[in-house]
C-alpha positions in Angstrom: -15.2 120.8 39.6 -13.4 121.4 42.9 -9.7 120.6 43.3 -8.4 118.7 46.3 -5.4 120.9 46.9 -5.7 124.3 48.4 -3.4 127.0 47.1 -0.7 128.0 49.6 -2.0 131.5 50.2 -5.4 130.2 51.1 -3.9 127.7 53.4 -1.9 130.4 55.1 -4.9 132.7 55.4 -7.1 129.9 57.0 -4.4 128.5 59.2 -5.0 128.7 62.9 -2.2 128.8 65.4 -0.8 125.5 66.5 -2.2 124.1 69.8 0.2 124.1 72.7 0.1 120.3 73.1 2.0 119.9 69.9 -0.8 118.3 67.8 -1.7 119.6 64.4 -5.3 120.4 63.7 -6.6 119.2 60.4 -7.4 122.8 59.4 -3.7 123.7 59.8 -2.1 121.0 57.8 -0.2 122.3 54.7 -1.4 121.4 51.2 1.5 119.1 50.7 0.3 117.0 53.6 -2.4 115.6 51.4 0.2 114.0 49.2 1.9 110.7 49.9 4.6 111.5 52.5 7.2 109.3 50.8 6.8 111.4 47.6 6.8 114.7 49.4 10.1 114.1 51.2 12.0 112.7 48.2 14.6 114.9 46.5 14.7 114.9 42.8 18.4 113.9 42.3 18.1 114.2 38.5 18.1 117.9 38.8 21.7 117.7 40.0 22.7 116.1 36.7 22.7 119.6 35.1 24.9 121.2 37.8 28.3 120.4 36.0 27.0 121.9 32.8 25.8 125.0 34.6 29.1 125.4 36.3 30.9 125.0 33.0 28.7 127.7 31.5 29.4 130.0 34.5 33.1 129.4 34.2 33.0 130.1 30.4 31.0 133.3 31.0 33.5 134.4 33.6 36.4 133.7 31.3 34.8 135.6 28.4 34.2 138.6 30.7 37.8 138.6 32.0 39.2 138.4 28.5 36.9 141.2 27.4 38.1 143.4 30.3 41.7 142.5 29.6 41.3 143.4 26.0 39.8 146.8 26.8 42.6 147.4 29.2 45.3 146.5 26.6 43.5 148.8 24.0 43.4 151.7 26.5 47.1 151.2 27.4 48.1 151.1 23.8 46.1 154.3 23.1 47.7 156.0 26.1 51.2 154.9 25.0 50.6 156.3 21.4 49.4 159.6 22.9 52.4 159.7 25.1 54.8 159.0 22.2 53.2 161.7 20.1 53.5 164.2 23.0 57.2 163.3 23.5 57.8 163.7 19.8 56.2 167.1 19.8 58.4 168.1 22.8 61.5 166.8 21.1 60.7 168.8 17.9 60.0 171.9 20.0 63.2 171.5 21.9 65.1 171.0 18.6 63.5 174.1 17.1 64.4 176.1 20.2 68.0 174.9 20.1 68.2 175.9 16.4 66.9 179.4 17.1 69.4 179.7 20.0 72.2 178.6 17.7 71.1 181.0 14.9 71.1 183.9 17.5 74.7 182.9 18.6 75.9 183.0 15.0 74.5 186.4 14.4 
């Protein structure tokens, strides 16, 4: 059983250059030319019904990613603040011990 339509790559391989007078040879007509031209040129507008849903999904995905990155940034800043506070507390203790040692030397 032979099909009426020729695959695109076969058509492309067998296609001869267009004549200079602007006419199409029957050998060079694309496979879609065998279809009814009113059906071939119509746009399927029902596909566009899904566009708002896809845009909402894209916006939701973007929002989730932004919130995720913001959460990581907050976590990192809190971790850095905790490390800074710990370092400042250690410096304060060290300064206090040094001051106590200096005071003890003055008393002696």
